Backbone as CSV, one residue per row, in Angstrom:
resi,resn,N_x,N_y,N_z,CA_x,CA_y,CA_z,C_x,C_y,C_z
1,MET,103.256,-94.517,-28.989,102.585,-94.854,-28.901,102.058,-95.692,-29.966
2,ASP,102.948,-95.208,-31.257,102.307,-95.931,-32.596,102.757,-97.422,-32.831
3,GLU,102.592,-98.046,-33.372,102.353,-99.606,-33.464,103.268,-100.233,-34.423
4,SER,103.798,-101.133,-34.565,104.871,-101.537,-35.894,103.192,-101.985,-36.858
5,TYR,103.497,-102.556,-37.864,102.782,-102.852,-39.076,102.151,-103.913,-38.724
6,HIS,102.912,-105.070,-38.842,102.124,-106.712,-38.308,101.934,-106.317,-36.988
7,THR,101.747,-105.585,-35.593,101.028,-105.167,-35.029,99.455,-105.303,-35.273
8,TYR,99.588,-103.349,-36.062,98.276,-102.938,-36.398,97.631,-103.902,-36.893
9,LEU,97.864,-104.847,-38.329,96.759,-105.432,-39.050,96.706,-106.609,-38.270
10,ASN,97.237,-107.305,-37.083,96.651,-108.408,-35.899,95.449,-108.038,-35.205
11,ARG,95.345,-106.359,-34.900,95.166,-105.959,-33.919,93.803,-105.738,-34.662
12,VAL,93.914,-104.809,-35.587,92.468,-104.532,-36.216,91.608,-106.178,-36.953
13,ALA,92.282,-107.065,-37.410,91.712,-108.082,-38.130,90.910,-108.889,-37.106
14,LYS,91.280,-108.641,-35.131,90.924,-109.247,-33.951,89.722,-108.355,-33.973
15,MET,89.296,-106.945,-34.401,88.445,-106.487,-33.965,87.187,-106.837,-35.208
16,THR,87.038,-107.735,-36.389,86.368,-108.235,-36.753,85.748,-109.379,-36.832
17,LEU,86.352,-109.850,-35.532,86.075,-111.465,-35.578,84.926,-111.624,-34.850
18,PRO,84.164,-113.080,-35.419,82.961,-112.952,-34.481,82.659,-112.868,-32.654
19,ALA,84.365,-113.520,-32.180,84.360,-113.447,-30.796,84.244,-112.339,-30.332
20,THR,84.639,-111.086,-30.836,84.826,-109.573,-30.226,83.791,-108.650,-30.799
21,TYR,82.409,-109.454,-31.508,81.248,-108.676,-31.185,80.654,-109.309,-30.530
22,GLU,80.534,-110.807,-30.274,79.983,-111.016,-29.038,80.007,-110.502,-28.137
23,SER,81.433,-110.166,-27.795,82.239,-109.135,-26.452,80.984,-108.301,-26.444
24,GLN,80.918,-106.892,-27.941,81.230,-105.729,-27.903,79.586,-105.522,-27.771
25,VAL,79.017,-106.441,-28.820,77.592,-105.803,-28.171,76.986,-106.030,-26.938
26,LYS,77.225,-106.759,-26.797,76.602,-106.504,-24.980,76.841,-105.165,-24.194
27,ASN,77.438,-104.633,-24.393,77.875,-103.127,-24.142,77.476,-101.914,-24.799
28,LEU,76.427,-102.036,-25.445,76.261,-100.566,-26.396,75.653,-99.670,-25.706
29,GLN,75.876,-98.480,-26.313,75.437,-97.062,-25.651,74.586,-96.444,-26.270
30,GLU,73.775,-95.344,-25.999,73.464,-94.671,-26.647,74.249,-93.099,-26.767
31,SER,74.840,-93.048,-28.279,75.790,-92.131,-28.466,75.108,-90.248,-27.769
32,PRO,75.897,-89.800,-27.057,75.148,-88.765,-26.879,75.202,-87.387,-27.754
33,LYS,75.713,-87.747,-28.896,76.346,-86.739,-29.732,74.888,-86.536,-30.766
34,PHE,74.033,-87.332,-30.250,72.481,-86.822,-31.163,71.682,-86.873,-29.855
35,LYS,70.681,-85.624,-30.376,69.697,-85.547,-29.612,68.145,-86.197,-29.634
36,VAL,67.107,-86.193,-29.183,66.095,-86.393,-29.708,65.060,-85.333,-30.375
37,ALA,64.771,-84.675,-31.579,64.340,-82.975,-31.839,62.576,-83.653,-31.371
38,ALA,62.007,-82.273,-31.683,60.348,-82.130,-31.601,59.917,-83.105,-32.014
39,ASP,59.983,-83.213,-33.749,59.938,-83.848,-34.854,59.742,-85.529,-34.674
40,GLY,60.920,-85.654,-33.717,60.893,-86.992,-33.041,62.355,-87.728,-34.048
41,THR,62.575,-87.021,-34.902,64.236,-87.262,-35.329,65.108,-87.393,-34.468
42,ARG,66.261,-87.457,-34.780,67.598,-87.430,-33.957,69.036,-86.381,-34.530
43,GLN,68.964,-85.390,-34.232,70.032,-84.759,-34.885,70.987,-84.320,-33.929
44,PRO,72.286,-83.843,-34.306,73.527,-83.698,-34.003,73.741,-82.817,-32.841
45,VAL,74.299,-83.134,-31.675,74.368,-81.778,-30.747,75.492,-81.159,-31.141
46,SER,75.998,-80.174,-30.663,77.434,-79.311,-30.923,78.412,-80.041,-30.191
47,PHE,79.280,-80.377,-30.903,80.555,-81.134,-30.736,81.889,-80.675,-31.489
48,PRO,82.164,-79.691,-30.542,83.191,-78.707,-31.065,84.677,-79.460,-31.654
49,GLY,85.345,-78.944,-32.702,86.308,-79.142,-32.658,87.519,-79.172,-33.613
50,TYR,88.536,-79.676,-33.657,89.232,-79.753,-35.201,89.806,-81.444,-35.128
51,SER,90.244,-81.909,-36.604,90.580,-82.850,-37.025,91.849,-82.963,-38.402
52,ALA,92.513,-83.968,-38.441,93.290,-83.865,-39.785,92.811,-84.953,-41.044
53,ILE,91.963,-84.990,-41.329,91.342,-85.772,-42.302,91.523,-85.567,-44.085
54,THR,91.292,-86.312,-44.653,90.966,-86.660,-45.706,89.872,-85.666,-46.466
55,PRO,89.598,-85.103,-47.628,88.305,-84.223,-47.717,87.138,-85.140,-47.962
56,PRO,86.425,-84.910,-47.508,84.728,-85.451,-47.261,84.008,-86.002,-48.688
57,GLY,83.250,-87.150,-48.373,82.974,-87.952,-49.075,82.484,-86.922,-50.628
58,ALA,81.774,-85.865,-50.150,81.414,-85.207,-51.288,82.189,-84.118,-51.799
59,GLU,83.472,-84.366,-51.606,84.605,-83.357,-52.136,85.901,-84.737,-52.758
60,ASP,85.120,-85.455,-52.508,86.368,-86.495,-52.915,85.968,-87.763,-53.740
61,ALA,86.367,-86.871,-54.998,85.665,-87.625,-56.194,86.629,-88.914,-56.662
62,ASP,87.994,-89.320,-56.644,88.683,-90.251,-56.278,88.146,-91.562,-55.601
63,ASN,87.246,-90.908,-54.515,87.074,-92.416,-54.163,85.383,-92.603,-53.719
64,SER,84.345,-92.411,-54.747,83.381,-91.715,-54.691,82.901,-93.598,-54.667
65,ALA,83.538,-94.283,-55.295,82.616,-95.754,-55.220,82.916,-96.266,-53.828
66,VAL,83.853,-96.184,-52.808,84.075,-96.684,-52.082,82.823,-95.727,-51.168
67,PHE,82.877,-94.746,-51.029,81.849,-93.893,-50.138,80.432,-94.565,-50.696
68,LYS,80.340,-94.824,-52.197,78.454,-95.223,-52.502,78.625,-96.433,-51.626
69,GLU,79.424,-97.064,-52.011,79.455,-98.857,-51.245,79.057,-98.937,-49.518
70,LEU,79.745,-97.611,-48.939,79.955,-97.278,-47.085,78.189,-97.041,-47.249
71,ALA,78.028,-96.334,-48.178,76.676,-95.767,-48.178,75.318,-96.787,-48.376
72,ALA,75.779,-98.289,-49.035,74.849,-98.644,-49.056,74.900,-99.626,-48.137
73,CYS,76.324,-100.152,-47.464,76.355,-100.707,-45.760,75.254,-100.727,-45.415
74,GLN,75.546,-99.225,-45.104,74.603,-98.309,-44.296,73.344,-98.665,-43.860
75,GLN,72.234,-98.703,-45.560,70.900,-98.683,-45.192,70.830,-100.291,-44.913
76,GLN,71.697,-100.934,-45.848,71.377,-102.483,-45.259,71.286,-102.393,-43.752
77,LEU,72.255,-102.385,-42.940,72.249,-102.212,-41.883,70.919,-101.374,-40.676
78,PHE,70.903,-100.646,-41.664,69.447,-99.943,-41.752,68.488,-100.268,-41.242
79,GLU,68.488,-101.211,-42.368,67.287,-102.324,-42.923,66.764,-103.418,-42.374
80,LYS,68.212,-103.699,-41.652,68.174,-105.429,-40.976,68.243,-105.818,-39.576
81,LEU,68.390,-104.105,-38.812,68.585,-104.031,-37.137,67.398,-103.545,-37.488
82,GLU,66.928,-103.089,-35.836,65.784,-102.810,-35.293,65.701,-101.268,-35.754
83,PRO,64.655,-101.007,-35.394,64.183,-99.445,-36.094,64.520,-98.482,-34.864
84,ASP,64.826,-97.755,-35.091,65.553,-96.246,-34.275,66.977,-97.031,-33.623
85,LEU,67.716,-97.914,-34.000,68.793,-98.128,-33.492,69.831,-97.315,-33.665
86,LEU,69.649,-96.761,-35.057,70.767,-96.366,-35.063,70.806,-94.911,-36.038
87,VAL,71.638,-93.720,-35.658,71.343,-93.000,-36.644,72.366,-92.880,-37.402
88,LEU,72.467,-92.680,-38.835,73.216,-92.927,-39.540,74.261,-91.845,-40.419
89,VAL,74.962,-91.441,-40.612,75.971,-90.540,-40.550,75.842,-90.299,-42.194
90,ASP,75.625,-88.539,-42.679,75.611,-88.556,-44.074,76.741,-88.924,-44.782
91,PRO,76.652,-89.332,-46.132,77.208,-90.071,-47.001,78.596,-88.910,-47.131
92,ALA,77.963,-87.903,-47.454,78.909,-86.575,-47.681,79.906,-86.392,-46.559
93,SER,79.142,-86.533,-45.650,81.067,-86.298,-44.554,81.572,-87.581,-44.648
94,PHE,81.708,-88.562,-45.049,82.069,-89.632,-45.021,83.911,-89.315,-44.732
95,HIS,84.762,-89.322,-44.392,86.078,-89.240,-44.412,86.946,-90.208,-43.629
96,PHE,87.797,-90.198,-43.706,89.267,-91.250,-42.956,90.160,-90.105,-42.135
97,THR,90.103,-90.819,-40.683,90.572,-89.522,-39.533,92.075,-89.817,-39.971
98,LEU,92.567,-88.644,-40.220,94.448,-88.832,-40.028,95.205,-88.708,-38.332
99,ALA,94.097,-87.982,-37.740,94.623,-87.155,-36.902,94.051,-85.868,-36.262
100,ASP,93.588,-87.200,-35.222,92.036,-86.270,-33.783,93.153,-84.837,-33.505
101,LEU,92.753,-83.724,-33.321,93.640,-83.111,-32.641,92.716,-82.360,-31.496
102,ILE,91.763,-81.683,-31.421,91.077,-81.391,-30.132,89.618,-81.388,-30.130
103,TRP,89.040,-81.475,-29.218,87.534,-81.557,-29.915,86.883,-81.652,-28.420
104,ASP,85.428,-81.191,-27.779,84.552,-81.248,-27.146,85.379,-79.857,-26.044
105,SER,85.073,-80.718,-24.870,85.204,-79.707,-23.498,87.215,-79.189,-23.505
106,ALA,87.978,-80.272,-23.922,89.122,-79.797,-24.266,89.202,-78.163,-25.356
107,TYR,88.204,-78.720,-26.093,88.537,-77.218,-27.453,87.751,-75.947,-26.816
108,ARG,86.562,-76.375,-25.790,85.698,-75.274,-25.367,86.845,-74.380,-24.489
109,THR,87.384,-74.839,-23.263,88.260,-74.599,-22.305,89.776,-73.565,-23.303
110,ALA,90.454,-74.465,-24.207,91.352,-73.820,-25.037,90.610,-72.425,-25.692
111,ILE,89.989,-72.626,-26.226,90.008,-70.836,-26.459,89.057,-69.738,-26.043
112,ASP,88.555,-70.473,-24.910,88.194,-69.669,-23.749,89.238,-68.888,-22.688
113,THR,90.250,-69.447,-22.680,91.562,-69.102,-22.239,92.441,-68.758,-22.704
114,ASN,92.278,-68.984,-24.562,93.827,-68.382,-25.050,92.634,-68.082,-26.239
115,PRO,92.643,-66.835,-26.755,92.050,-66.118,-27.385,92.641,-66.223,-29.206
116,ASP,93.593,-66.581,-28.702,94.385,-66.407,-30.686,94.817,-68.520,-30.683
117,PHE,94.265,-69.042,-29.326,94.325,-70.694,-30.050,93.996,-70.759,-30.975
118,GLU,92.444,-70.373,-32.367,92.503,-71.006,-33.385,93.592,-70.565,-34.308
119,SER,94.169,-69.182,-34.835,94.695,-69.242,-35.265,96.300,-68.973,-34.939
120,LYS,96.436,-69.823,-33.652,97.588,-70.533,-33.712,98.059,-71.886,-33.957
121,LEU,96.877,-72.591,-33.812,96.587,-74.187,-34.066,96.821,-74.114,-35.607
122,ILE,96.034,-73.404,-36.485,96.048,-73.248,-37.897,97.333,-73.201,-38.239
123,ASP,98.125,-72.398,-38.053,99.539,-71.684,-38.157,100.319,-72.774,-38.072
124,ARG,100.252,-73.842,-36.860,101.277,-75.010,-36.514,100.976,-76.143,-37.177
125,ILE,99.739,-76.263,-37.108,99.192,-77.454,-38.047,99.850,-77.343,-39.668
126,ALA,99.876,-75.541,-39.933,100.559,-75.935,-41.546,102.099,-75.989,-40.960
127,ASP,102.342,-75.837,-40.518,104.273,-75.959,-39.893,104.409,-77.578,-40.131
128,CYS,103.548,-78.576,-39.387,103.203,-80.030,-39.418,103.382,-80.573,-40.823
129,PHE,102.422,-80.155,-41.652,102.220,-80.456,-43.043,103.291,-80.032,-43.769
130,LYS,104.297,-79.375,-43.874,105.192,-78.996,-44.560,106.286,-80.275,-43.927
131,ILE,106.634,-80.122,-42.863,107.426,-81.037,-41.938,107.251,-82.257,-42.841
132,TYR,105.903,-82.699,-42.868,105.701,-83.961,-43.528,106.031,-84.004,-44.946
133,GLN,105.613,-83.082,-45.314,105.947,-83.047,-47.148,107.415,-82.848,-47.174
134,ASP,108.226,-82.305,-46.859,109.222,-82.136,-46.908,110.546,-83.145,-46.427
135,SER,109.409,-83.971,-46.130,109.997,-85.964,-45.517,110.002,-86.882,-46.606
136,ILE,109.064,-86.293,-47.699,108.571,-87.465,-48.090,109.622,-87.704,-49.523
137,VAL,110.286,-89.179,-49.412,110.910,-89.342,-50.654,110.699,-90.043,-51.733
138,GLU,109.470,-91.270,-51.396,108.560,-91.246,-52.641,107.362,-91.127,-52.173
139,THR,107.036,-91.208,-53.927,105.516,-90.977,-54.082,104.270,-91.697,-54.388
140,ALA,104.679,-93.001,-54.427,103.923,-94.401,-54.503,102.227,-93.371,-54.152
141,PRO,101.306,-93.985,-54.562,100.066,-93.796,-54.096,99.679,-94.766,-52.773
142,ILE,99.203,-93.681,-51.621,99.039,-94.567,-50.131,97.639,-95.277,-50.049
143,ARG,97.329,-96.603,-50.342,96.586,-97.468,-50.131,96.523,-98.161,-48.954
144,TRP,94.834,-97.781,-48.389,94.349,-98.621,-47.441,93.525,-99.208,-47.926
145,GLN,92.558,-100.025,-47.336,91.743,-101.672,-47.570,90.756,-101.436,-46.124
146,ILE,89.182,-102.160,-46.954,88.458,-102.668,-45.740,88.978,-103.664,-44.955
147,MET,88.871,-103.723,-43.791,88.938,-104.532,-43.193,87.393,-105.295,-43.059
148,GLY,86.802,-104.686,-42.553,85.478,-104.849,-41.590,84.717,-103.678,-41.011
149,LEU,83.323,-104.438,-40.600,82.816,-103.520,-39.445,83.182,-103.616,-38.002
150,THR,83.243,-102.790,-37.034,83.653,-103.068,-36.223,82.668,-102.220,-34.923
151,VAL,82.634,-102.507,-33.649,81.693,-102.341,-33.293,82.255,-101.327,-32.492
152,ARG,81.901,-100.302,-32.074,82.219,-99.315,-30.826,81.145,-99.716,-29.681
153,PRO,80.956,-99.109,-28.189,80.312,-98.845,-27.633,78.956,-97.833,-28.362
154,ARG,79.720,-97.427,-28.723,78.371,-95.811,-29.484,78.199,-95.853,-30.910
155,ALA,78.972,-97.037,-31.435,78.998,-96.180,-32.828,79.046,-98.014,-33.883
156,ILE,78.521,-97.756,-34.728,79.610,-98.806,-35.792,80.247,-98.350,-36.946
157,GLU,81.361,-98.843,-36.994,82.507,-97.964,-37.695,82.820,-98.821,-39.025
158,VAL,83.530,-98.847,-39.789,84.097,-99.771,-40.940,85.609,-99.434,-40.330
159,SER,86.719,-100.175,-40.480,87.858,-100.375,-39.895,88.946,-100.711,-41.353
160,LEU,90.039,-100.031,-41.707,90.667,-100.223,-42.713,91.972,-100.522,-42.150
161,VAL,93.090,-101.333,-42.947,94.085,-101.686,-43.043,95.026,-101.080,-43.831
162,PRO,96.231,-100.961,-43.765,97.157,-100.476,-45.485,97.001,-101.996,-46.375
163,LYS,97.649,-101.559,-47.731,97.610,-102.290,-48.702,98.842,-102.911,-48.616
164,ASP,100.188,-102.622,-48.004,101.494,-102.369,-47.532,101.851,-102.070,-46.453
165,GLU,103.098,-102.034,-46.410,103.835,-101.605,-45.204,104.359,-100.137,-45.448
166,TYR,104.591,-100.098,-46.474,104.608,-98.697,-47.457,103.412,-97.375,-46.602
167,SER,102.357,-97.947,-47.352,101.249,-97.180,-46.889,100.925,-96.952,-45.367
168,TYR,101.329,-97.800,-44.958,101.241,-97.694,-43.426,102.299,-96.504,-42.578
169,ASP,103.574,-96.549,-43.077,104.244,-95.837,-42.870,104.490,-94.580,-43.000
170,ARG,104.066,-94.373,-44.148,103.567,-92.595,-44.528,102.694,-92.091,-43.415
171,ILE,101.414,-92.987,-43.424,100.549,-92.316,-42.272,101.303,-91.763,-41.071
172,ILE,101.538,-93.221,-40.441,102.315,-93.107,-39.110,103.299,-92.255,-39.378
173,ALA,104.037,-91.726,-40.340,105.041,-90.696,-40.264,104.338,-88.894,-40.182
174,PHE,103.192,-88.922,-41.027,102.486,-88.115,-40.678,101.748,-88.147,-39.422
175,ARG,101.440,-88.530,-39.047,101.197,-88.564,-38.059,101.593,-87.739,-36.929
176,ARG,103.169,-88.492,-36.933,104.071,-87.982,-36.166,104.522,-87.102,-36.003
177,ALA,104.165,-86.538,-37.275,104.736,-84.600,-37.308,103.910,-83.682,-36.989
178,ILE,102.845,-84.527,-36.491,101.552,-83.492,-35.887,102.032,-84.108,-34.181
179,TYR,101.956,-85.141,-33.795,101.817,-85.516,-32.041,103.492,-85.454,-31.901
180,GLN,104.317,-85.405,-32.628,105.452,-84.376,-31.863,106.000,-83.264,-32.066
181,SER,105.151,-82.785,-32.587,105.472,-81.134,-32.316,105.451,-80.764,-31.372
182,SER,106.608,-80.142,-30.757,106.264,-79.518,-29.196,104.888,-77.865,-29.545
183,SER,105.381,-77.164,-30.483,104.518,-76.151,-30.706,103.421,-76.443,-30.366
184,LEU,102.680,-77.770,-31.100,101.253,-78.497,-31.184,101.151,-78.596,-29.288
185,ILE,102.375,-79.286,-29.303,101.979,-79.860,-27.992,101.642,-78.761,-26.978
186,SER,102.527,-77.732,-26.986,101.934,-76.679,-26.187,100.485,-76.018,-26.068
187,LEU,100.199,-76.351,-27.118,98.685,-75.982,-27.226,97.894,-77.183,-26.554
188,GLY,97.994,-77.971,-26.092,97.548,-78.935,-25.926,97.086,-80.121,-26.547
189,ILE,97.921,-80.007,-27.522,97.047,-81.135,-28.937,98.099,-82.745,-28.656
190,GLU,97.956,-83.447,-28.181,98.760,-84.549,-27.634,98.158,-86.067,-28.279
191,GLN,98.401,-86.907,-28.755,98.194,-88.429,-29.289,97.508,-88.868,-27.748
192,GLN,96.358,-89.520,-28.188,95.294,-90.572,-27.070,95.111,-91.164,-26.993
193,TYR,95.153,-91.971,-27.875,95.109,-93.655,-27.662,95.840,-94.036,-29.324
194,TYR,95.764,-95.346,-29.044,96.223,-96.270,-30.496,95.500,-95.517,-31.513
195,PHE,96.116,-95.341,-32.867,95.387,-95.293,-34.190,94.553,-96.883,-34.511
196,THR,93.843,-96.420,-35.273,92.840,-97.090,-35.788,91.573,-96.868,-37.156
197,ALA,92.434,-97.065,-37.983,92.311,-95.824,-39.411,90.550,-96.927,-39.303
198,HIS,89.761,-95.630,-39.957,88.200,-96.137,-39.708,87.154,-94.656,-40.365
199,THR,86.263,-95.145,-40.555,84.952,-94.258,-41.127,83.486,-94.277,-40.002
200,THR,83.237,-93.583,-39.379,82.090,-94.017,-39.000,81.103,-94.136,-39.870
201,LEU,80.054,-95.222,-39.812,78.987,-95.411,-40.448,78.101,-94.458,-39.549
202,ALA,77.286,-95.316,-38.665,76.471,-95.120,-37.830,76.505,-95.018,-36.350
203,TYR,75.635,-94.046,-35.482,75.948,-94.186,-34.219,74.823,-95.022,-33.396
204,PHE,74.772,-95.604,-32.337,73.524,-96.241,-31.511,72.957,-95.199,-31.119
205,ALA,71.024,-95.059,-31.450,70.597,-94.469,-30.618,69.696,-95.146,-29.401
206,ASN,68.587,-95.476,-30.072,67.741,-96.557,-29.204,68.451,-97.279,-28.327
207,VAL,68.690,-97.822,-27.821,69.765,-98.890,-27.354,68.657,-99.282,-26.003
208,HIS,67.883,-100.321,-26.313,67.246,-101.098,-24.887,67.920,-102.787,-24.581
209,GLN,67.427,-102.822,-23.587,67.483,-104.947,-23.630,66.849,-105.444,-24.542
210,GLU,65.995,-105.420,-25.472,65.324,-106.364,-26.173,66.248,-106.136,-27.309
211,ILE,67.129,-105.476,-27.625,67.949,-105.705,-29.029,68.497,-106.985,-28.922
212,ASP,68.020,-107.533,-30.689,68.726,-108.591,-30.485,69.928,-108.857,-31.162
213,ARG,71.219,-108.899,-30.017,72.250,-108.408,-30.317,73.273,-109.703,-30.870
214,ASP,72.133,-111.260,-31.369,72.896,-112.174,-31.766,72.410,-111.813,-33.807
215,ARG,71.732,-110.825,-34.008,71.294,-110.484,-35.197,71.989,-109.204,-35.573
216,LEU,72.231,-108.596,-34.469,73.368,-107.630,-34.751,74.733,-108.213,-35.318
217,SER,75.210,-109.014,-34.260,76.259,-109.642,-34.320,76.357,-110.165,-36.023
218,ASP,75.586,-111.176,-36.339,75.320,-111.991,-37.471,75.042,-111.166,-38.397
219,THR,74.655,-109.880,-38.580,74.714,-108.624,-39.569,76.115,-108.565,-40.272
220,LEU,76.723,-108.172,-39.066,78.036,-107.683,-39.237,78.780,-108.423,-39.622
221,GLN,79.148,-109.692,-38.878,79.456,-111.002,-39.889,79.036,-111.191,-41.132
222,ALA,78.134,-111.126,-41.827,77.802,-111.610,-43.091,78.196,-109.911,-44.052
223,TYR,78.015,-108.974,-43.369,79.031,-107.783,-44.048,80.160,-108.340,-44.661
224,ASN,80.311,-108.122,-43.579,82.441,-108.611,-43.934,82.598,-109.746,-44.885
225,MET,81.835,-110.875,-44.756,81.910,-112.120,-46.157,82.151,-110.964,-47.056
226,HIS,80.652,-110.028,-47.346,80.503,-109.469,-48.837,81.843,-108.656,-49.099
227,TRP,82.748,-108.106,-48.101,83.737,-107.835,-48.346,84.789,-108.780,-48.952
228,LEU,84.638,-109.061,-48.206,86.070,-110.399,-48.594,85.910,-111.151,-50.022
229,ASP,84.282,-110.978,-50.629,84.589,-111.279,-52.225,84.382,-110.397,-52.601
230,HIS,84.277,-108.886,-52.042,84.042,-107.703,-53.031,84.916,-106.065,-52.445
231,PRO,86.627,-106.971,-52.560,87.159,-105.606,-51.766,87.429,-104.035,-52.354
232,GLN,87.324,-103.430,-50.693,87.601,-101.861,-50.969,88.571,-101.561,-50.843
233,GLU,88.880,-100.663,-51.818,90.047,-99.919,-51.692,89.958,-98.499,-51.928
234,ILE,90.813,-97.565,-50.662,90.385,-96.532,-50.721,91.910,-95.510,-50.944
235,ILE,92.572,-94.423,-51.727,93.368,-93.964,-51.982,93.503,-92.646,-51.090
236,LEU,94.355,-92.481,-50.388,94.286,-91.378,-49.609,95.895,-90.327,-50.487
237,ALA,95.144,-89.379,-50.787,95.819,-88.588,-51.490,96.522,-87.223,-50.931
238,GLN,95.308,-86.854,-49.727,95.588,-85.309,-49.032,95.144,-85.357,-47.869
239,GLY,95.778,-84.382,-46.866,95.131,-84.382,-45.729,94.679,-82.945,-45.744
240,GLN,93.804,-82.456,-44.943,93.044,-81.250,-45.125,92.969,-80.875,-43.172
241,LEU,93.727,-79.735,-42.797,92.681,-79.224,-41.166,91.281,-78.906,-41.928
242,ARG,90.518,-79.797,-40.894,88.948,-79.468,-40.406,88.405,-78.888,-39.366
243,LYS,87.677,-78.077,-39.452,86.267,-77.611,-37.707,85.410,-78.099,-38.305
244,PHE,85.060,-79.373,-37.145,83.592,-79.711,-36.972,83.058,-79.103,-35.763
245,THR,81.852,-78.987,-36.171,81.028,-78.576,-35.040,80.148,-79.166,-34.838
246,ASP,79.410,-80.388,-35.291,79.130,-81.524,-34.982,79.318,-82.642,-35.903
247,MET,78.773,-83.912,-35.763,79.201,-85.556,-36.045,78.444,-85.318,-37.425
248,TYR,78.341,-83.673,-38.547,77.760,-84.119,-39.747,78.531,-82.513,-40.288
249,THR,78.853,-82.475,-39.797,79.772,-80.916,-40.421,81.608,-80.716,-39.943
250,TYR,82.122,-81.029,-41.337,83.571,-80.694,-41.395,83.530,-79.555,-42.710
251,ALA,83.971,-78.456,-41.811,84.040,-77.427,-42.826,85.922,-76.972,-42.527
252,ARG,85.823,-76.209,-44.214,87.022,-76.003,-43.993,87.130,-74.028,-44.665
253,GLU,88.323,-73.422,-43.534,88.307,-72.199,-44.101,89.146,-71.982,-45.154
254,PRO,89.679,-70.641,-46.294,90.312,-70.825,-47.266,91.912,-71.035,-46.752
255,ASN,92.232,-70.473,-45.467,93.240,-70.179,-44.969,93.924,-71.584,-44.261
256,PHE,92.878,-72.528,-43.984,93.033,-73.645,-43.601,93.961,-74.418,-44.438
257,PRO,95.222,-74.873,-43.994,96.256,-76.074,-44.105,95.724,-77.394,-45.106
258,ILE,96.682,-77.145,-46.417,96.107,-78.888,-47.237,97.581,-79.410,-47.389
259,VAL,97.926,-80.634,-47.138,98.814,-81.338,-47.570,98.682,-82.632,-48.645
260,GLN,99.433,-82.862,-49.563,99.842,-83.849,-50.921,100.374,-84.901,-49.351
261,LEU,99.541,-86.285,-49.525,100.087,-87.557,-48.602,100.944,-88.160,-49.542
């Protein structure tokens, strides 16, 4: 399910075009990952699972400047768009998803039917990390760059593209070490969609017919022009197994494996 380097670049570039925005903003939906609390604020609901990600923003000093830039982007979107349209992701949890593993109902079913599921997952991910680590020949930095803002039905993300083919190939090799593992496949872990490198900035909340969709599209395009003049680069240095309980919390236990990318 992996694309070639050039196919990936072309696909992600199209996702940030005005015509794509005009199509996507017609189909916005309220994210079910948040609910309205008694005080009127939106709070994350339980959404448990596991992913392989880079260290979250609060722990990733090497990319602090990029995460600061993304937080500034968040605030501008929040201020320029309709009140209550967006629920902002906590910048402390910003990260680059390397490989989604299991989540929500699939995760709940797995732990209900297999009491050893989590311990097996941890051990087998550690094996995958070692397979990837042992395969590395070159050790040049893995560099990815912000391409622009992307609209999903329930979220706004920033999509990224590799700075060079080497950086793309390394991440694809990492993903293959996971998704081609027969021991993980036997646990129900499988690749379910094409890889799109991204960091989620906000989820849609109060979606209604009166939303100014033209303003949303124009605001996203304007910020993309800003990034053309001020390119933002992220260095992918480490992958970690993380357990999430909702879209704000990505925890790591001492026995969770880590790999140097």
